[in-house]
N, C-alpha and C positions, 0 to 999 in steps of 0.2 A: 563131665560128670558121674558120678554114680546115678542111682535111681532117682525121681523128684526131688531135686532140689527147692531150698523155699527159696521164696523172693523175696527179697526186701527191694522198695522202690524210694530212685534218690529224685530229688528235685536239683538240677545246678541251678545253682546264686548267683548273680551277678558279681558278688566279691571272689567268686573263684573262680572267674575268667579271669587268665592273660592277656597280656598287649595281642602275643596271635589271634588272640577269642575262641580258643578252646582251655576247660579246664587244665591249671596248673596240676603237673605233678602229683605236688604233695597232699591233695587233697581226696585225690584216690586212698591211701590210706586210711583216710575220716570214713568214707564211704565204707570201706571197707570194716574197720570196727564197728559204725551202726549197723555195719550189716550181722556181727557177730553177735553184739548185743540183742538183736530185733530174732536170731534166731533161737537164739537161747530161750528167749521172752516167751516163742511162737512155741517151745516145747513145751514150755511148764516151770522153765525158771526165768526169774525176774534177776536181773541185776542183784538189785537192792538186795535180793532174795538170798544172794548165792553172797554180799560182803554182812548182810548180820548172822547166816554161818556161818563167818569166821574167813571166808575163802575169795580170795579171786583170781585173776587171770592176765600173768606179763605176757606179753606179743615178743618174743624171742629171734622171728628169722620171720622175714616175710621174702618171695620174689613174686617180683609183675610185672608180666607183659604185655608192653601194650601192641595192640594192631589197629586203632581209628583213636577219634577223641570225640568228647563230648563239646558239646556248645551248652551257652548262657538260653536257661529256659529248655533247653532238649531233655526229653522223658527219659528217664534211666536205669534200667533195674542191677542190683544186684544179688547172680545164684549161688546159693551157698551148699553144700555137702560136708559131710564131713571128708575126710581123706585118709587121715590113720588116725591109733588111740597109741602114744606109749603109756607107763607107769605113773612118770608123774607130767606129762605132756600129750598132747594131742595139733591133728593141724588140720586147718577149714582149708577146701576148696572155694574158692567165690570168680563169676565170671563177670564182668560186667558189660553191660550192649543198652543202646539204644532201640530198642527195639528187638526186632533180628539181629541186628548187627552188631559182631561183637565189638565189644575197644578193647580190652580186657582180661589177661586170667593174671591167678592172682595165687600162692596159697601160704598161708602163716600159722605160724607152732606160734601155739601159748604156753607158756608151764603156771603150775597149780599154785598159787605161795598161799601161804595163811595172812589174815588181814593187823595182824601182829609184825608180821616185822621179822618174824623167825623162820622163815625159810619156803623150799621150795615144802610139796604134799603127795603124796600122791592124788589120786582121780577121785574126789567122794562118788560116793555112791548121786548124790543129788546131780552131780554133773555129768557122771558118763549115762544115769538118766535121762539128763536133757541133748546128750547128746546120740541118745538110740543105742547104748549100745548092752551086746547080751550078756547076764549073767556069766555067763562063764570067761569073755576074756576082763572082765575084772580080777579073775585070783591071780593072774598074771605075775 
């Protein structure tokens, strides 16, 4: 990940743990989604404000690799950083860890869409600002 990622704390709940005593794989996508919304809010864009402005983001692709596991009650964190930006989409990198122990890495691509159902849109300034995209990149 690049410089100074945002870090989101995760509380591993009992209901997220499978019979093997570790977090069931589907919950990692929920952790990433929570981390994405917290990342945007930390950068000044609450999700509800984005929706009220007429924009939403849809997950279109995630690659997720595990190098460990999380157990019930184990403190965990998700680091979030911007990986890349396109005209209508952006990708975030995630690193899930328990303390200093790596658990999983992921990259998710999101497409900006209109809340009225009319389809995908170019990334608007309020999302670009939250992603920390410099002005010259917006002109692409």
